[in-house]
C-alpha positions as CSV (number, residue, x, y, z in Angstrom):
1,M,163.9,-48.6,171.7
2,K,163.0,-50.3,174.9
3,T,165.7,-51.6,177.1
4,S,165.9,-55.1,178.6
5,A,164.5,-53.6,181.8
6,D,161.3,-52.8,179.9
7,V,160.8,-56.1,178.2
8,Q,160.8,-59.8,178.9
9,V,161.2,-62.9,176.6
10,D,159.2,-66.1,176.7
11,H,160.7,-69.1,174.7
12,I,157.9,-71.3,173.5
13,E,158.4,-74.9,172.2
14,T,156.3,-75.4,169.0
15,P,156.0,-78.1,166.3
16,L,158.2,-75.8,164.1
17,G,160.9,-75.0,166.7
18,V,161.5,-72.6,169.5
19,F,159.4,-69.4,169.2
20,A,160.5,-66.3,171.2
21,A,157.9,-63.7,172.2
22,I,159.2,-60.4,173.6
23,S,156.7,-58.4,175.5
24,N,156.8,-55.0,177.1
25,S,155.7,-54.1,180.6
26,R,152.1,-53.5,179.3
27,D,151.9,-57.1,178.0
28,Q,152.2,-56.0,174.4
29,L,154.2,-58.0,172.0
30,V,157.1,-56.0,170.5
31,A,158.8,-58.8,168.7
32,A,158.2,-62.5,168.1
33,G,159.6,-65.2,165.9
34,F,161.4,-68.5,165.5
35,T,164.9,-68.4,167.0
36,E,167.0,-71.0,165.2
37,A,168.3,-70.1,161.8
38,H,166.3,-66.9,161.8
39,A,168.6,-63.9,161.4
40,R,165.8,-61.4,161.9
41,M,164.8,-62.8,165.3
42,E,168.4,-63.0,166.4
43,E,168.8,-59.4,165.5
44,L,165.7,-58.4,167.4
45,L,166.7,-60.3,170.5
46,E,170.1,-58.7,170.5
47,R,168.7,-55.2,169.9
48,Y,166.4,-55.4,172.9
49,A,169.1,-57.1,175.1
50,T,171.8,-54.5,174.4
51,G,169.7,-51.7,175.9
52,G,170.2,-53.4,179.3
53,A,172.6,-55.6,181.0
54,G,172.9,-58.4,178.5
55,A,170.3,-61.2,178.1
56,L,166.7,-60.4,178.2
57,P,164.9,-61.3,181.4
58,R,162.7,-64.4,181.0
59,A,158.9,-64.2,181.6
60,R,158.1,-64.9,185.2
61,G,155.1,-67.0,184.4
62,P,153.1,-68.0,181.4
63,S,152.7,-64.8,179.4
64,S,149.5,-64.0,177.4
65,A,151.7,-64.5,174.3
66,R,152.7,-68.0,175.5
67,R,149.1,-69.0,176.1
68,A,147.9,-67.7,172.8
69,I,150.8,-69.3,170.8
70,E,150.2,-72.6,172.4
71,R,146.5,-72.4,171.6
72,Y,147.3,-71.4,168.0
73,F,149.5,-74.5,167.6
74,A,146.8,-76.6,169.3
75,G,144.4,-75.6,166.4
76,E,142.9,-72.4,167.6
77,P,144.2,-69.7,165.3
78,E,141.8,-67.2,166.6
79,A,143.7,-67.2,169.9
80,L,146.1,-64.7,168.4
81,D,143.5,-62.1,167.6
82,A,143.3,-60.7,171.2
83,L,147.0,-60.3,171.6
84,R,148.1,-56.7,171.8
85,V,151.0,-55.7,169.7
86,A,153.4,-52.7,169.7
87,P,155.8,-53.2,166.8
88,A,158.3,-50.5,166.1
89,G,158.2,-49.2,162.6
90,S,157.2,-46.4,160.2
91,A,153.7,-45.2,159.8
92,F,153.5,-47.0,156.5
93,Q,154.8,-50.3,158.0
94,G,152.2,-49.9,160.8
95,L,149.4,-49.5,158.1
96,V,150.6,-52.7,156.4
97,W,151.0,-54.7,159.7
98,R,147.4,-53.7,160.8
99,A,146.1,-54.9,157.4
100,L,147.9,-58.2,157.8
101,R,146.1,-58.8,161.1
102,R,142.8,-58.4,159.2
103,I,143.5,-61.3,156.8
104,P,141.3,-64.2,157.9
105,H,142.8,-67.3,159.3
106,G,143.5,-69.8,156.6
107,A,143.2,-67.2,153.8
108,T,146.0,-65.8,151.7
109,V,146.3,-62.5,149.7
110,S,148.9,-61.3,147.2
111,Y,151.2,-58.3,147.8
112,G,149.1,-56.4,145.2
113,E,145.8,-57.3,147.0
114,L,147.3,-56.2,150.3
115,A,148.5,-52.9,148.7
116,R,145.0,-52.2,147.3
117,S,143.4,-53.0,150.7
118,I,145.3,-50.1,152.3
119,G,144.5,-47.7,149.5
120,R,147.9,-47.9,147.9
121,P,147.4,-50.0,144.7
122,S,150.8,-49.2,143.2
123,A,152.8,-49.9,146.4
124,A,153.0,-53.7,146.1
125,R,156.8,-53.6,146.5
126,A,156.7,-51.3,149.5
127,V,154.1,-53.6,151.0
128,G,156.5,-56.5,150.4
129,M,159.3,-54.6,152.2
130,A,157.0,-53.8,155.2
131,N,156.0,-57.5,155.2
132,R,159.6,-58.5,155.2
133,N,160.4,-56.3,158.1
134,N,157.5,-57.5,160.3
135,P,159.0,-58.0,163.8
136,I,156.1,-60.1,165.1
137,S,155.9,-63.3,163.2
138,I,152.6,-65.3,163.1
139,V,150.7,-62.8,165.3
140,I,151.1,-60.3,162.5
141,P,150.6,-63.0,159.9
142,C,153.0,-62.1,157.1
143,H,152.9,-65.8,156.2
144,R,149.5,-65.3,154.7
145,V,150.9,-63.1,151.8
146,I,151.7,-65.0,148.6
147,G,152.9,-64.1,145.1
148,A,150.4,-62.8,142.5
149,D,150.6,-66.2,140.8
150,G,149.7,-68.0,144.0
151,S,153.2,-69.2,144.7
152,L,154.7,-69.2,148.2
153,T,157.1,-66.4,148.3
154,G,159.8,-65.6,150.9
155,Y,159.2,-65.9,154.6
156,A,161.8,-65.0,157.2
157,G,161.1,-68.3,159.0
158,G,161.5,-70.3,155.9
159,I,159.2,-71.5,153.1
160,E,158.6,-74.8,154.8
161,R,157.4,-73.1,158.0
162,K,155.1,-70.8,155.8
163,R,153.7,-73.9,154.1
164,W,153.1,-75.6,157.5
165,L,151.5,-72.5,159.0
166,L,149.1,-72.1,156.1
167,A,148.1,-75.8,156.1
168,H,147.7,-75.7,159.8
169,E,145.4,-72.6,159.6
170,Q,143.4,-74.0,156.7
171,A,142.9,-77.4,158.5
172,S,142.1,-75.7,161.8
173,D,139.2,-73.8,160.3
174,G,136.8,-76.1,162.1
175,H,136.0,-75.3,165.7
176,S,135.6,-78.7,167.2
177,P,138.5,-80.3,169.1
178,R,138.6,-83.1,166.6
179,A,138.8,-80.7,163.7
180,R,141.6,-78.8,165.6
181,R,143.5,-82.1,166.2
182,S,143.2,-83.1,162.6
183,G,144.3,-79.6,161.5
184,A,147.5,-79.9,163.4
185,R,148.1,-83.4,162.1
186,A,147.4,-82.3,158.5
187,A,150.0,-79.5,158.8
188,E,152.6,-82.0,160.2
189,V,152.0,-84.3,157.3
190,A,152.4,-81.4,154.8
191,L,155.7,-80.5,156.4
192,D,156.9,-84.1,156.4
193,E,156.0,-84.6,152.8
194,R,158.0,-81.5,151.7
195,R,161.0,-82.7,153.6
196,R,161.1,-86.0,151.6
């Protein structure tokens, strides 16, 4: 485990709340997620901070993660593709997390489909556990995994965020600035409708 001397955190305002991105000294994301009401992210922040002198140091300037996350929420989901990640996990979890990054923007797969894509067709439950333990939300897009029946299943950031992220990506599939703006707006409308 890295200590707080080895990592820094960048808190990014998004339409869905504050998103924390923890990067190491090689500018690789080691953890990322929404901070409020998100026990997994709180645990990761605490784990990285306890290795040092308390709170994680803040990023000194706009990190590559900040720039990519801001572009993602502006309607450019492909901005996340170039981010380098270094999640801590088992070999199996790493296999699943790499497969998650290959799911196209705006697409979804079931746990079973994801298990088959890594050559482990009978490991859907283990894939689900690896997905649940993903320490780098959005960038390793666990929100793109759904139930076999097409239902939105659990997401550490909350089902409403998952619904918003999927709508945002599907609407942002166009590459024009107008398509990107309308994509972000469509996602906002989807979230507002679900809150009613």
